[in-house]
GUVOKOL-885536 format. One record per residue: x, y, z of N, C-alpha, C in turn; residue number from 1; residue in one letter. Coordinates in Angstrom, 3 decimals, padded with zeros to 6 digits. Atoms other than C-alpha are relative to their C-alpha. Layout:
% GUVOKOL-885536
<<X Y Z> <X Y Z> <X Y Z> NUM a> ...
This chain:
% GUVOKOL-885536
<<000.570 -001.107 000.887> <093.711 059.609 104.046> <001.229 000.975 -000.301> 1 m> <<-001.048 -000.955 000.464> <096.099 061.795 101.904> <-000.783 000.953 -000.891> 2 k> <<000.522 -001.199 000.676> <095.187 065.266 100.463> <000.986 000.288 -001.172> 3 i> <<-000.888 -000.091 001.178> <096.513 065.597 096.899> <-000.232 001.367 -000.710> 4 v> <<000.359 -001.310 000.813> <094.662 068.728 095.652> <-000.419 001.139 000.983> 5 s> <<000.485 -001.191 -000.716> <093.830 072.234 096.777> <-001.506 -000.069 000.521> 6 k> <<001.440 000.089 -000.222> <090.193 071.401 096.527> <-000.341 -000.933 001.253> 7 a> <<000.094 000.844 -001.105> <090.581 068.431 098.862> <000.474 000.687 001.254> 8 q> <<-000.547 -000.712 -001.176> <092.580 070.706 101.193> <-001.101 000.895 000.669> 9 y> <<001.108 -001.000 -000.496> <089.844 073.280 101.430> <-001.265 -000.789 000.594> 10 e> <<001.235 000.697 -000.468> <087.141 070.661 101.871> <000.489 -000.504 001.304> 11 k> <<-000.472 000.588 -001.314> <089.216 068.999 104.797> <-000.006 001.168 001.039> 12 a> <<000.203 -001.175 -001.010> <089.516 072.478 106.368> <-001.320 000.290 000.385> 13 l> <<001.443 -000.215 -000.387> <085.838 073.066 106.267> <-000.497 -001.046 000.763> 14 r> <<000.659 001.131 -000.864> <085.090 069.713 107.627> <000.512 -000.132 001.322> 15 e> <<-000.474 000.086 -001.305> <087.396 069.813 110.500> <-000.573 001.247 000.801> 16 i> <<000.480 -001.068 -000.721> <086.202 073.266 111.302> <-001.583 -000.183 000.445> 17 e> <<001.195 000.434 -000.305> <082.654 071.875 111.167> <-000.159 -000.850 001.193> 18 s> <<-000.089 000.883 -001.364> <083.501 069.193 113.745> <000.361 000.756 001.189> 19 f> <<-000.264 -000.752 -001.229> <085.079 071.661 115.899> <-001.037 000.887 000.558> 20 m> <<001.105 -000.986 -000.258> <082.218 074.057 115.872> <-001.229 -000.709 000.437> 21 n> <<001.206 000.734 -000.278> <079.522 071.448 116.114> <-000.141 -000.498 001.417> 22 a> <<000.036 000.674 -001.343> <080.501 070.077 119.500> <000.825 000.780 001.010> 23 f> <<-000.695 -000.687 -001.016> <081.628 071.605 122.788> <001.030 -000.889 000.396> 24 s> <<-000.921 000.754 -000.593> <084.518 070.404 124.597> <-000.464 -001.356 000.724> 25 d> <<000.355 001.357 -000.429> <084.371 066.674 125.480> <-001.046 -000.653 -000.810> 26 g> <<001.100 000.677 000.726> <081.518 065.924 123.186> <000.491 -000.452 -001.363> 27 e> <<-000.553 000.584 001.283> <083.929 065.208 120.273> <000.769 -001.308 -000.041> 28 n> <<-000.647 001.161 -000.171> <085.096 062.074 121.680> <-000.276 -001.120 -001.073> 29 a> <<000.268 000.888 001.218> <083.304 060.131 118.874> <000.619 000.383 -001.171> 30 t> <<-000.562 -000.383 001.323> <084.854 062.127 116.276> <001.438 000.239 000.093> 31 n> <<-001.472 -000.222 -000.261> <088.372 062.356 117.732> <000.820 -000.720 -001.018> 32 d> <<-000.781 000.726 001.002> <089.690 059.693 115.352> <000.009 000.743 -001.338> 33 a> <<000.216 -000.583 001.405> <088.283 061.512 112.263> <000.667 001.347 000.015> 34 k> <<-000.618 -001.282 -000.077> <089.439 064.948 113.503> <001.406 -000.374 000.005> 35 i> <<-001.349 000.205 -000.015> <092.930 063.491 114.115> <000.562 -000.402 -001.395> 36 t> <<-000.347 000.385 001.271> <093.133 061.919 110.859> <-000.089 001.343 -001.113> 37 e> <<000.055 -001.190 000.851> <091.964 065.156 109.045> <001.116 001.067 000.286> 38 l> <<-001.129 -000.843 -000.503> <094.522 067.209 111.028> <001.303 -000.487 -000.419> 39 a> <<-001.223 000.609 000.577> <097.323 064.998 110.074> <000.096 000.137 -001.419> 40 k> <<000.026 -000.125 001.447> <096.325 064.902 106.456> <000.216 001.534 -000.509> 41 a> <<-000.134 -001.486 000.364> <096.031 068.855 106.300> <001.459 000.349 000.354> 42 i> <<-001.473 -000.252 -000.290> <099.423 069.056 108.090> <000.981 -000.440 -001.024> 43 e> <<-000.850 000.578 001.039> <101.046 066.736 105.620> <-000.103 000.903 -001.288> 44 d> <<000.123 -000.971 001.351> <099.536 068.723 102.632> <000.853 001.277 000.208> 45 y> <<-000.682 -001.329 -000.171> <100.734 072.059 104.082> <001.522 -000.216 -000.002> 46 e> <<-001.393 000.229 000.063> <104.183 070.620 104.614> <000.415 -000.245 -001.358> 47 d> <<-000.290 000.225 001.648> <104.331 069.547 100.906> <-000.199 001.178 -000.717> 48 r> <<000.414 -000.912 000.874> <102.743 072.542 099.430> <000.308 001.490 000.567> 49 h> <<-000.365 -001.393 -000.641> <103.944 075.529 101.704> <-001.235 000.927 -000.330> 50 v> <<001.137 -000.745 000.051> <100.479 077.053 102.165> <000.364 001.427 000.587> 51 v> <<-000.302 -001.212 -000.268> <101.010 080.840 102.457> <-001.167 000.643 000.341> 52 m> <<001.186 -000.781 -000.471> <098.829 083.104 104.420> <-000.221 001.157 -001.001> 53 p> <<000.237 -001.141 000.804> <097.306 086.145 102.519> <001.167 001.074 000.274> 54 m> <<-001.124 -001.006 -000.118> <100.130 088.711 101.911> <-000.607 001.350 000.622> 55 p> <<000.146 -001.156 -000.719> <100.204 091.684 104.080> <000.041 001.184 -001.046> 56 l> <<-000.038 -001.230 001.067> <099.303 094.866 101.921> <000.655 001.244 000.863> 57 v> <<-000.388 -001.117 -000.783> <101.413 097.801 103.025> <-000.088 001.139 -001.022> 58 i> <<000.155 -001.053 000.744> <100.431 101.018 101.600> <001.298 000.879 -000.278> 59 k> <<-001.271 -000.676 000.357> <103.110 103.186 099.893> <-000.354 001.299 000.698> 60 k> <<000.130 -001.317 -000.659> <103.850 106.328 101.756> <-000.456 001.140 -000.996> 61 p> <<000.414 -001.030 000.874> <102.197 109.413 100.219> <000.359 001.445 000.415> 62 e> <<-000.499 -001.343 -000.441> <103.348 112.306 102.349> <001.461 -000.234 000.742> 63 t> <<-001.157 000.066 -000.857> <106.535 113.111 104.155> <-000.163 -000.492 001.384> 64 l> <<000.159 000.509 -001.342> <105.162 112.517 107.600> <-000.297 -001.698 -000.144> 65 p> <<000.097 001.577 000.152> <104.189 108.888 106.244> <001.352 -000.644 -000.201> 66 d> <<-001.292 000.570 000.288> <107.641 108.372 105.004> <000.896 000.001 001.421> 67 v> <<-000.614 000.037 -001.297> <109.118 109.526 108.358> <-000.435 -001.054 000.973> 68 i> <<000.658 000.916 -000.858> <106.641 107.415 110.210> <000.537 -001.531 -000.367> 69 e> <<-000.411 001.398 000.601> <107.708 104.256 108.070> <001.511 000.005 000.384> 70 l> <<-001.299 000.173 -000.309> <111.448 104.965 108.570> <000.110 -000.206 001.574> 71 k> <<000.112 000.173 -001.433> <110.760 105.265 112.499> <-000.304 -001.485 000.411> 72 m> <<000.469 001.334 -000.126> <108.870 101.863 112.232> <001.277 -000.894 -000.357> 73 f> <<-001.197 000.859 000.389> <111.854 100.354 110.271> <000.972 000.016 000.862> 74 e> <<-001.130 -000.230 -000.892> <114.412 101.490 112.636> <-000.327 -000.289 001.522> 75 k> <<000.602 000.048 -001.544> <112.125 100.850 115.842> <000.445 001.023 000.715> 76 k> <<-000.448 -001.115 -000.620> <112.651 104.217 116.779> <-001.293 000.815 000.521> 77 m> <<001.082 -000.932 -000.574> <110.378 106.785 118.894> <000.395 001.301 -000.680> 78 k> <<-000.283 -001.302 000.542> <109.857 110.187 117.623> <001.055 000.944 000.530> 79 r> <<-001.060 -000.738 -000.520> <112.266 111.704 120.068> <001.450 -000.446 -000.533> 80 k> <<-001.122 000.645 000.518> <114.934 109.324 118.812> <000.202 000.334 -001.473> 81 d> <<-000.056 -000.538 001.414> <114.189 110.249 115.177> <000.479 001.466 -000.036> 82 m> <<-000.570 -001.297 000.009> <114.532 113.870 116.056> <001.335 000.194 000.198> 83 a> <<-001.430 -000.201 -000.288> <117.834 113.437 117.529> <000.815 -000.462 -001.165> 84 k> <<-000.823 000.414 001.262> <119.054 111.404 114.509> <000.115 000.841 -001.049> 85 l> <<000.052 -001.068 001.047> <117.848 114.238 112.200> <000.571 001.204 000.591> 86 l> <<-000.650 -001.424 -000.640> <119.481 116.968 114.554> <-001.140 001.061 000.070> 87 g> <<001.316 -001.035 -000.170> <116.049 118.729 115.121> <-000.494 -000.295 001.454> 88 i> <<000.756 000.167 -001.277> <114.029 119.191 118.291> <-001.157 -000.974 -000.143> 89 s> <<001.109 000.932 -000.023> <111.320 116.707 119.166> <-001.266 000.881 -000.367> 90 d> <<001.072 -000.687 000.322> <108.908 119.541 118.986> <-000.187 000.404 -001.516> 91 t> <<000.062 -000.290 001.288> <109.912 120.588 115.610> <-000.404 -001.292 -000.983> 92 r> <<000.370 001.377 000.710> <109.562 116.987 114.198> <-001.413 -000.262 000.267> 93 l> <<001.502 000.289 -000.313> <106.202 116.719 116.053> <-000.938 001.102 -001.110> 94 s> <<000.752 -001.080 000.863> <105.050 120.034 114.049> <000.037 -000.519 -001.403> 95 e> <<-000.189 000.528 001.451> <106.385 118.492 110.710> <-000.990 -001.210 -000.125> 96 v> <<000.710 001.103 -000.079> <104.630 115.194 111.523> <-001.616 000.371 -000.171> 97 m> <<001.417 -000.395 -000.091> <101.229 117.008 112.213> <-000.423 001.063 -001.053> 98 h> <<000.270 -000.872 001.068> <101.495 119.256 109.156> <-000.095 001.637 000.478> 99 g> <<-000.005 -001.231 -000.580> <101.887 122.411 111.274> <001.233 000.905 -000.394> 100 k> <<-001.271 -000.764 000.520> <105.386 123.228 109.863> <000.439 -000.710 -001.205> 101 r> <<-000.404 000.477 001.273> <106.709 122.867 106.396> <001.608 -000.543 000.285> 102 k> <<-001.282 000.567 -000.098> <109.976 121.055 105.875> <000.794 001.075 -000.752> 103 v> <<-000.940 -001.016 000.626> <112.835 123.575 105.165> <001.185 -000.734 -000.839> 104 n> <<-001.051 000.627 000.740> <115.955 122.858 102.984> <000.911 -000.716 000.770> 105 m> <<-000.940 000.626 -000.876> <118.139 121.956 105.922> <-000.627 -001.418 000.459> 106 e> <<000.651 001.237 -000.292> <115.666 119.221 107.067> <-000.148 -000.897 -001.102> 107 l> <<000.236 000.858 001.302> <115.037 118.144 103.454> <001.476 -000.662 -000.202> 108 a> <<-001.372 000.478 000.136> <118.936 117.640 103.313> <000.182 -001.286 000.863> 109 k> <<-000.228 000.916 -000.972> <118.915 115.623 106.442> <-000.868 -001.284 -000.286> 110 r> <<000.760 001.035 000.313> <116.017 113.467 105.429> <000.671 -000.765 -001.185> 111 l> <<-000.735 000.743 001.091> <117.934 112.539 102.224> <001.230 -000.677 000.529> 112 y> <<-001.276 000.491 -000.342> <121.341 112.073 103.821> <-000.159 -001.112 001.150> 113 k> <<000.120 000.908 -001.085> <120.251 110.393 107.041> <-000.906 -001.196 -000.259> 114 t> <<000.980 001.126 000.106> <117.214 108.317 106.045> <-000.076 -000.555 -001.485> 115 l> <<000.100 000.303 001.366> <117.693 108.088 102.282> <-001.207 000.269 -000.715> 116 g> <<001.320 -000.450 000.516> <114.309 109.688 101.457> <000.514 000.711 -001.507> 117 v> <<-000.182 -000.532 001.384> <114.208 110.491 097.522> <-000.095 001.444 -000.005> 118 d> <<000.135 -001.436 000.180> <114.932 114.065 096.985> <-001.173 000.517 -000.814> 119 p> <<001.102 -000.462 000.752> <112.377 114.329 094.308> <-001.339 -000.249 000.662> 120 k> <<001.228 000.174 -000.851> <109.756 112.914 096.724> <-000.012 001.102 001.092> 121 f> <<000.004 -001.057 -001.002> <110.781 115.503 099.303> <-000.442 001.417 -000.668> 122 i> <<000.381 -001.293 000.591> <110.483 118.464 096.826> <-001.475 000.035 -000.468> 123 l> <<001.511 000.079 000.305> <107.049 117.213 095.560> <-000.848 000.061 001.224> 124 e> <<000.990 000.146 -001.241> <105.548 116.604 098.998> <000.179 001.184 000.944> 125 k> <<-000.086 -000.862 -001.082> <106.915 119.563 100.979> <-000.540 001.379 -000.367> 126 s> 
């Protein structure tokens, strides 16, 4: 068996799924050959056509706390490490992140110089 089209591929996926769902463990013995044949054909098709999973949708940061959080994720940093990098206290960063404190000019400069945050974005969102 050889899968040559996307329609055949999708049909084979549905068929193997139905075989797997229809029988509990051990009851698939009569269908083992068919399942093995389908699995091999699916694998061969995927190797030839590079089937990609659905793309991960990442939302664009809309606020300064979102940008800081994104930068923390990118750099694999905790809040206290980010505060140290920015030269501010953990408490102050926490207040900024929770909207209890506005970003002052000094922090805005540090966000730009240290993290590369767009100055226009900083001015618009602070």
